[in-house]
TORPA-4810 file (N, C-alpha, C, O; in nm, 3 decimals):
<nodes>
NODE_1_-4.882_0.699_-1.573_-4.759_0.766_-1.560_-4.697_0.761_-1.699_-4.740_0.685_-1.786_M
NODE_2_-4.604_0.837_-1.714_-4.536_0.842_-1.853_-4.403_0.787_-1.856_-4.351_0.745_-1.752_T
NODE_3_-4.343_0.783_-1.966_-4.226_0.728_-1.988_-4.104_0.793_-1.909_-3.993_0.741_-1.903_D
NODE_4_-4.137_0.913_-1.852_-4.048_0.967_-1.776_-4.005_0.935_-1.654_-3.896_0.963_-1.605_S
NODE_5_-4.109_0.864_-1.595_-4.080_0.790_-1.464_-3.980_0.673_-1.494_-3.890_0.647_-1.414_S
NODE_6_-3.996_0.611_-1.599_-3.891_0.487_-1.603_-3.765_0.541_-1.658_-3.661_0.486_-1.623_S
NODE_7_-3.761_0.650_-1.744_-3.634_0.709_-1.759_-3.574_0.778_-1.641_-3.452_0.794_-1.639_K
NODE_8_-3.639_0.816_-1.554_-3.560_0.890_-1.434_-3.493_0.774_-1.355_-3.414_0.799_-1.265_S
NODE_9_-3.520_0.661_-1.385_-3.436_0.537_-1.318_-3.311_0.498_-1.388_-3.221_0.432_-1.337_Q
NODE_10_-3.313_0.545_-1.514_-3.188_0.522_-1.587_-3.072_0.584_-1.531_-3.079_0.699_-1.488_D
NODE_11_-2.964_0.517_-1.528_-2.822_0.585_-1.458_-2.795_0.699_-1.545_-2.802_0.693_-1.667_P
NODE_12_-2.762_0.807_-1.474_-2.696_0.925_-1.545_-2.561_0.961_-1.497_-2.525_0.950_-1.380_I
NODE_13_-2.498_0.998_-1.583_-2.354_1.028_-1.578_-2.325_1.184_-1.549_-2.325_1.256_-1.648_L
NODE_14_-2.305_1.230_-1.451_-2.276_1.354_-1.443_-2.125_1.400_-1.453_-2.060_1.377_-1.351_T
NODE_15_-2.067_1.452_-1.540_-1.905_1.490_-1.565_-1.906_1.619_-1.595_-1.986_1.662_-1.679_F
NODE_16_-1.817_1.701_-1.531_-1.775_1.834_-1.560_-1.899_1.917_-1.585_-1.898_2.002_-1.674_E
NODE_17_-1.998_1.898_-1.514_-2.107_1.993_-1.529_-2.231_1.954_-1.634_-2.336_2.015_-1.656_G
NODE_18_-2.190_1.851_-1.681_-2.276_1.791_-1.810_-2.319_1.653_-1.759_-2.258_1.581_-1.680_K
NODE_19_-2.457_1.626_-1.830_-2.522_1.504_-1.775_-2.528_1.404_-1.899_-2.529_1.450_-2.014_R
NODE_20_-2.530_1.278_-1.876_-2.514_1.206_-1.992_-2.606_1.061_-1.959_-2.609_1.013_-1.846_Y
NODE_21_-2.664_1.013_-2.050_-2.733_0.882_-2.021_-2.632_0.755_-2.025_-2.585_0.708_-2.129_E
NODE_22_-2.612_0.715_-1.915_-2.499_0.604_-1.905_-2.521_0.500_-2.008_-2.431_0.480_-2.090_L
NODE_23_-2.626_0.433_-2.014_-2.670_0.309_-2.092_-2.644_0.362_-2.233_-2.608_0.272_-2.309_N
NODE_24_-2.653_0.487_-2.292_-2.650_0.517_-2.419_-2.509_0.544_-2.485_-2.484_0.559_-2.604_S
NODE_25_-2.412_0.547_-2.362_-2.279_0.560_-2.419_-2.206_0.448_-2.476_-2.252_0.335_-2.461_L
NODE_26_-2.084_0.468_-2.545_-2.032_0.339_-2.602_-1.971_0.267_-2.494_-1.942_0.329_-2.391_P
NODE_27_-1.944_0.126_-2.505_-1.889_0.057_-2.433_-1.761_0.095_-2.368_-1.734_0.079_-2.248_D
NODE_28_-1.690_0.144_-2.451_-1.539_0.193_-2.410_-1.560_0.301_-2.294_-1.489_0.301_-2.193_E
NODE_29_-1.668_0.398_-2.316_-1.697_0.500_-2.216_-1.751_0.444_-2.087_-1.734_0.502_-1.980_L
NODE_30_-1.819_0.329_-2.098_-1.867_0.266_-1.982_-1.759_0.199_-1.910_-1.767_0.195_-1.787_K
NODE_31_-1.672_0.151_-1.962_-1.567_0.089_-1.909_-1.465_0.205_-1.821_-1.418_0.189_-1.709_E
NODE_32_-1.453_0.307_-1.899_-1.393_0.412_-1.826_-1.449_0.470_-1.705_-1.386_0.504_-1.605_L
NODE_33_-1.595_0.479_-1.729_-1.659_0.518_-1.592_-1.659_0.423_-1.477_-1.659_0.461_-1.360_V
NODE_34_-1.658_0.288_-1.519_-1.637_0.191_-1.416_-1.501_0.197_-1.350_-1.487_0.181_-1.229_R
NODE_35_-1.397_0.222_-1.436_-1.279_0.236_-1.386_-1.260_0.361_-1.300_-1.182_0.361_-1.204_G
NODE_36_-1.322_0.452_-1.331_-1.314_0.565_-1.253_-1.406_0.547_-1.115_-1.383_0.618_-1.017_M
NODE_37_-1.483_0.474_-1.113_-1.555_0.422_-0.999_-1.491_0.341_-0.908_-1.508_0.348_-0.786_Q
NODE_38_-1.409_0.255_-0.970_-1.309_0.165_-0.877_-1.196_0.243_-0.828_-1.140_0.213_-0.723_V
NODE_39_-1.159_0.346_-0.904_-1.059_0.419_-0.858_-1.082_0.494_-0.740_-1.002_0.500_-0.647_A
NODE_40_-1.220_0.565_-0.745_-1.281_0.635_-0.632_-1.284_0.558_-0.507_-1.242_0.602_-0.400_D
NODE_41_-1.343_0.424_-0.526_-1.346_0.368_-0.419_-1.211_0.306_-0.343_-1.207_0.275_-0.224_A
NODE_42_-1.121_0.298_-0.422_-0.987_0.278_-0.370_-0.937_0.391_-0.308_-0.877_0.379_-0.202_Q
NODE_43_-0.957_0.514_-0.365_-0.898_0.627_-0.282_-0.975_0.649_-0.145_-0.914_0.685_-0.044_L
NODE_44_-1.103_0.628_-0.146_-1.194_0.630_-0.014_-1.105_0.545_0.089_-1.047_0.583_0.190_R
NODE_45_-1.114_0.416_0.030_-1.045_0.305_0.122_-0.925_0.349_0.174_-0.917_0.336_0.296_M
NODE_46_-0.832_0.395_0.119_-0.694_0.449_0.138_-0.697_0.564_0.227_-0.613_0.578_0.315_H
NODE_47_-0.798_0.652_0.206_-0.806_0.772_0.275_-0.855_0.721_0.445_-0.818_0.766_0.553_E
NODE_48_-0.940_0.623_0.417_-0.977_0.579_0.547_-0.882_0.521_0.642_-0.882_0.541_0.763_D
NODE_49_-0.788_0.437_0.564_-0.672_0.359_0.621_-0.609_0.483_0.685_-0.602_0.498_0.807_T
NODE_50_-0.568_0.565_0.603_-0.476_0.676_0.655_-0.535_0.738_0.792_-0.462_0.758_0.889_L
NODE_51_-0.645_0.760_0.791_-0.720_0.820_0.896_-0.718_0.725_1.038_-0.718_0.773_1.151_K
NODE_52_-0.717_0.585_1.007_-0.694_0.499_1.110_-0.541_0.504_1.173_-0.507_0.512_1.291_V
NODE_53_-0.469_0.496_1.064_-0.308_0.492_1.094_-0.290_0.627_1.169_-0.230_0.616_1.276_L
NODE_54_-0.330_0.747_1.135_-0.297_0.856_1.200_-0.365_0.854_1.353_-0.304_0.895_1.452_A
NODE_55_-0.492_0.804_1.358_-0.544_0.789_1.496_-0.437_0.691_1.578_-0.388_0.730_1.684_I
NODE_56_-0.410_0.585_1.532_-0.304_0.518_1.586_-0.196_0.566_1.634_-0.158_0.546_1.749_G
NODE_57_-0.137_0.633_1.551_0.000_0.715_1.560_-0.019_0.816_1.674_0.067_0.827_1.761_R
NODE_58_-0.135_0.894_1.673_-0.156_0.977_1.778_-0.178_0.909_1.922_-0.121_0.957_2.020_Q
NODE_59_-0.254_0.805_1.932_-0.258_0.716_2.061_-0.119_0.673_2.107_-0.093_0.672_2.228_T
NODE_60_-0.035_0.639_2.023_0.093_0.576_2.063_0.174_0.701_2.111_0.252_0.688_2.205_M
NODE_61_0.159_0.826_2.047_0.248_0.938_2.097_0.195_0.987_2.229_0.269_1.038_2.313_A
NODE_62_0.071_0.974_2.245_0.016_1.007_2.377_0.081_0.909_2.473_0.148_0.951_2.567_M
NODE_63_0.064_0.791_2.454_0.119_0.682_2.556_0.275_0.687_2.568_0.326_0.652_2.675_Q
NODE_64_0.356_0.731_2.460_0.488_0.766_2.494_0.519_0.877_2.583_0.606_0.883_2.669_L
NODE_65_0.417_0.981_2.541_0.460_1.098_2.635_0.423_1.078_2.778_0.483_1.137_2.867_N
NODE_66_0.321_0.990_2.801_0.283_0.966_2.934_0.373_0.884_3.016_0.385_0.898_3.138_D
NODE_67_0.435_0.797_2.943_0.533_0.699_2.994_0.676_0.785_3.007_0.762_0.745_3.086_K
NODE_68_0.694_0.878_2.944_0.817_0.968_2.943_0.819_1.056_3.056_0.923_1.115_3.088_L
NODE_69_0.704_1.069_3.123_0.682_1.178_3.233_0.778_1.149_3.337_0.831_1.242_3.398_K
NODE_70_0.808_1.011_3.367_0.870_0.995_3.492_1.033_0.970_3.454_1.112_0.936_3.542_D
NODE_71_1.066_0.986_3.340_1.222_0.978_3.284_1.256_1.113_3.273_1.180_1.200_3.231_I
NODE_72_1.395_1.134_3.319_1.472_1.265_3.315_1.517_1.259_3.165_1.562_1.157_3.113_N
NODE_73_1.497_1.393_3.091_1.560_1.393_2.952_1.704_1.432_2.997_1.741_1.458_3.112_P
NODE_74_1.787_1.431_2.864_1.913_1.450_2.863_1.918_1.605_2.869_1.834_1.671_2.808_I
NODE_75_2.012_1.663_2.940_2.025_1.798_2.939_2.119_1.858_2.820_2.137_1.980_2.810_E
</nodes>
């Protein structure tokens, strides 16, 4: 095996269509990358929370609709 097999395991940053060896970037840029990863994870978590809330709201609306069937609306 050649060094290419060990290099293939080095982390690669792909950003705006360009690739960079993450370990060779300055520490300041590595921190920015970590910050973006945290932000992405937080966005995914909150998107999942919104999906759960939307499903819960939809379920409550269905229950409300079912319970209002026997009640006469105001004319």
